[in-house]
C-alpha positions in Angstrom: -54.9 30.1 -3.8 -53.3 31.9 -0.8 -52.9 35.1 -2.8 -56.3 35.2 -4.0 -57.4 34.8 -0.5 -55.3 37.5 0.9 -56.4 40.0 -1.9 -59.8 39.4 -1.2 -59.3 40.1 2.4 -57.9 43.5 1.8 -60.5 44.2 -0.9 -63.1 43.3 1.6 -61.6 45.8 4.3 -61.2 48.5 1.8 -64.7 48.3 0.8 -65.9 48.0 4.5 -64.0 51.2 5.1 -65.5 53.1 2.4 -68.9 52.3 3.8 -68.1 53.1 7.3 -66.9 56.6 6.1 -70.1 57.0 4.2 -72.2 56.3 7.3 -70.1 58.9 9.2 -70.8 61.4 6.8 -74.7 60.8 6.6 -74.8 60.9 10.2 -73.3 64.6 10.3 -75.7 65.6 7.5 -78.7 64.3 9.6 -77.5 66.8 12.2 -77.4 69.6 9.8 -80.8 69.0 8.7 -82.4 69.1 12.2 -80.4 72.3 13.2 -82.5 75.7 13.5 -81.8 79.1 14.4 -83.4 79.4 18.1 -85.4 81.9 19.1 -84.3 84.4 22.0 -86.0 82.0 24.8 -84.1 79.2 23.8 -80.7 81.1 23.1 -78.8 80.4 26.2 -79.7 76.6 25.7 -78.5 76.8 22.3 -75.5 78.2 23.3 -74.5 75.6 26.0 -75.5 73.0 23.7 -73.3 73.9 20.7 -70.6 75.0 23.0 -70.5 71.5 24.6 -70.1 70.2 21.1 -67.4 72.3 20.4 -65.4 71.5 23.5 -66.0 67.7 22.9 -64.4 67.9 19.5 -61.8 69.9 21.0 -60.8 67.8 23.7 -61.5 64.4 22.3 -59.4 62.2 20.2 -58.8 63.4 16.6 -59.2 59.8 15.4 -62.0 57.2 15.0 -61.5 53.7 15.7 -64.1 51.0 14.7 -63.4 47.6 16.1 -65.0 45.4 13.1 -63.1 47.6 10.4 -59.9 48.2 11.9 -60.0 44.7 13.3 -60.5 43.2 9.6 -57.6 45.4 8.5 -55.2 44.6 11.1 -56.1 40.9 10.9 -55.6 40.8 7.4 -52.1 42.8 7.4 -51.2 40.3 10.1 -52.1 37.2 8.0 -50.4 38.9 5.0 -47.4 39.1 7.0 -47.6 35.6 8.1 -47.9 34.5 4.6 -44.7 36.7 3.6 -42.5 35.1 6.2 -43.5 31.7 4.9 -42.3 32.9 1.3 -39.2 34.3 2.9 -38.4 31.1 4.5 -39.0 29.1 1.3 -36.9 31.2 -1.1 -34.4 29.4 -3.1 -30.6 29.9 -2.6 -28.7 31.3 -5.6 -28.8 28.8 -8.2 -25.9 26.8 -9.2 -25.6 28.1 -12.5 -25.3 31.4 -11.3 -22.5 31.4 -8.9 -19.5 30.8 -11.0 -20.0 34.5 -12.4 -19.7 35.7 -8.7 -16.7 33.7 -8.1 -14.5 35.2 -11.0 -13.2 38.8 -10.5 -13.6 39.6 -14.2 -17.3 38.3 -14.7 -18.1 39.8 -11.0 -17.1 43.0 -12.6 -19.4 42.8 -15.4 -22.4 41.8 -12.7 -21.2 45.1 -11.0 -21.5 47.1 -14.2 -25.0 46.0 -14.6 -26.3 47.5 -11.5 -27.9 51.2 -12.0 -25.4 54.0 -11.0 -27.5 54.9 -7.9 -26.6 51.6 -6.5 -23.3 50.5 -8.1 -20.8 52.1 -5.5 -22.7 50.0 -2.7 -21.7 46.7 -4.5 -19.2 44.6 -2.2 -19.6 46.2 0.7 -20.0 43.9 3.8 -19.4 44.9 7.7 -20.6 42.6 10.2 -19.9 45.3 13.3 -22.1 47.9 11.4 -24.7 45.3 10.8 -25.0 44.6 14.4 -25.0 48.6 15.1 -28.0 48.9 12.8 -30.0 46.9 15.1 -29.7 49.3 18.2 -31.7 52.7 16.5 -33.9 49.9 14.8 -34.9 48.5 18.2 -35.3 52.1 19.9 -37.7 53.3 16.9 -40.3 50.7 18.1 -40.3 52.3 21.7 -40.7 55.9 20.1 -44.4 55.8 20.2 -44.7 54.5 23.6 -42.8 57.5 25.0 -46.1 59.8 23.8 -47.9 57.8 26.3 -46.6 60.3 29.0 -48.2 63.1 27.0 -51.5 63.5 28.4 -53.6 64.1 25.4 -52.3 60.8 23.9 -52.5 58.9 27.2 -56.1 59.7 27.6 -56.9 57.3 24.3 -54.3 54.7 24.9 -56.0 51.7 23.8 -57.1 53.7 20.4 -53.7 55.1 20.0 -51.9 51.6 20.3 -54.4 50.0 18.0 -53.4 52.5 15.5 -49.9 51.9 15.9 -50.3 48.0 15.7 -52.2 48.6 12.4 -49.6 50.7 11.0 -46.7 48.3 11.9 -48.9 45.4 10.5 -49.6 47.0 7.3 -45.6 47.6 6.8 -44.9 44.3 7.8 -47.2 42.8 5.2 -46.2 45.1 2.4 -42.4 44.3 3.1 -42.4 40.6 4.0 -44.5 39.7 0.6 -42.0 41.8 -1.3 -38.9 40.2 0.2 -40.5 36.8 -0.4 -41.4 37.4 -4.1 -38.5 39.3 -5.4 -34.9 38.3 -5.7 -32.1 41.0 -5.5 -28.6 40.1 -4.3 -27.4 42.2 -1.3 -24.5 44.1 -1.9 -22.0 41.6 0.2 -23.0 39.0 -2.5 -20.7 40.9 -4.7 -17.7 40.7 -2.1 -15.4 38.6 -3.6 -12.3 39.4 -1.5 -12.9 36.3 0.9 -14.1 38.2 3.8 -17.5 37.1 3.1 -17.9 33.4 2.9 -19.3 31.6 -0.2 -21.9 29.8 1.8 -23.3 33.2 3.1 -23.3 34.7 -0.4 -25.3 32.4 -1.9 -27.8 31.5 0.8 -31.5 32.6 0.3 -31.2 35.4 2.7 -28.5 36.9 0.2 -31.4 37.3 -2.2 -33.3 39.8 0.1 -31.9 43.1 -0.6 -35.2 44.6 -2.2 -36.4 46.2 -0.1 -35.0 47.4 3.3 -37.4 46.3 6.0 -35.3 47.8 9.0 -35.6 51.1 7.3 -39.5 50.7 6.5 -40.1 49.5 10.1 -38.1 52.3 11.6 -39.5 54.8 9.6 -43.4 53.6 10.4 -42.6 53.8 14.2 -41.0 57.3 14.1 -43.3 58.9 11.8 -46.6 57.4 13.3 -45.1 58.9 16.6 -45.0 62.4 15.0 -48.0 62.3 13.2 -49.9 61.1 16.3 -48.4 63.6 18.6 -48.8 66.5 16.1 -52.8 65.7 15.8 -53.3 65.0 19.6 -51.5 68.3 20.2 -52.0 70.7 17.2 -50.6 73.6 19.0 -47.9 71.9 21.0 -44.3 72.7 21.6 -41.6 70.9 20.3 -43.3 69.4 17.0 -40.4 70.5 14.9 -38.1 68.7 17.1 -40.1 65.6 17.1 -40.4 65.5 13.3 -36.6 66.0 12.9 -35.9 63.1 15.2 -38.6 61.0 13.1 -36.9 61.7 9.8 -33.3 61.3 11.2 -33.7 57.9 12.9 -34.8 55.8 9.9 -32.0 57.8 7.8 -29.3 56.6 10.4 -30.5 53.0 10.2 -30.6 53.2 6.2 -26.9 54.6 6.3 -25.8 51.7 8.5 -27.5 48.9 6.5 -25.9 50.3 3.4 -22.5 50.2 4.9 -23.2 46.8 6.4 -23.5 45.5 2.8 -27.3 44.4 3.5 -29.0 46.9 1.1 -28.5 49.2 -1.7 -29.2 53.0 -1.8 -32.4 52.5 -3.8 -33.6 49.6 -1.4 -33.1 52.0 1.6 -34.7 54.9 -0.3 -38.0 52.8 -1.0 -38.1 51.4 2.5 -38.0 55.0 3.7 -40.8 56.6 1.6 -43.1 53.2 2.2 -42.5 53.2 5.9 -42.9 57.0 6.6 -46.2 57.0 4.0 -47.7 54.2 6.3 -46.9 55.8 9.6 -48.6 59.2 8.4 -51.1 57.8 6.0 -52.9 55.2 8.4 -53.5 57.9 11.3 -54.6 60.4 8.9 -57.0 57.8 7.2 -58.6 57.5 11.0 -58.9 61.5 11.7 -62.3 62.7 12.2 -63.4 64.6 9.1 -64.3 67.9 10.7 -63.2 70.1 7.7 -66.7 70.8 6.2 -68.1 71.7 9.7 -68.1 75.3 11.1 -69.2 76.4 14.6 -69.8 80.1 14.8 -71.6 82.9 16.8 -75.0 84.0 15.1 -77.4 86.7 16.2 -80.5 87.9 14.1 -84.3 88.4 14.2 -86.6 85.3 13.9 -90.0 85.2 12.2 -91.7 86.4 14.9 -89.6 89.6 15.5 -87.6 88.5 18.5 -83.9 88.9 18.5 -81.5 86.2 19.3 -77.9 85.4 20.0 -76.5 81.9 19.8 -74.2 79.6 18.2 -74.6 78.0 14.5 -73.8 74.7 13.4 -73.2 74.4 9.6 -72.3 71.3 7.7 -70.8 71.9 4.1 -71.4 69.2 1.5 
């Protein structure tokens, strides 16, 4: 029943988003239908009017935020995250019948041989110190978008910017928590039969949450969101290459540490990276003002009365 309610909420949110996008397009098309080429006596006013529109588009936020639409989406994502956490907490430990084959070296090797070649080399890794180190860049990543508030272009739209950040993180959390709650995959340290990892830890439910890396997904969402937002607010800004490089490097570093710690396999990290980065980029992109079909350009000519005019033309292409 809970799954049905969640899916319905996400569907309703998606539908509402599409309707809002349609309304925005209709409003712009109405502006186009009412536009006309001014006579010479009105050319100055027309020039000022259209120049003002251009400056507003240039200096304003590149994003659109709608409280109802985005409130529904963010609320549904947070609700799904909470549901996913319940699933994680209620995961079963490894069944007693499965444990013996992880305690015998011969049968354990057979289990390792079943792992795909991309992940096989990670099986048995376990390092508590590296696990603790992985939390450092993970925590720092959440602060990255707040650093951009020092940028004037971003700071002028703080509420909208932080709302999009919350929506991005909530979306990532929802996808990850439900996946981790529903899918069982043993972590690499479960295959460590050297005695360095206790049996209790190996067979607890937390050991069945290798799929996929939530640390990497959340880190990538935060850093790629920051890079995407900075680029959209400052299309001609300096240092974008450095920001995007940092955005890509930080979650990659977290991924390496999580593998060395024996928390995740390579494919878990890669999937977390792709999903996290995708969300960090896609959420802002979906909120961008759709200006691609709008042209504002100088125009001059002769009207029906034979008078010449000079001004700015506004055109919307369907």
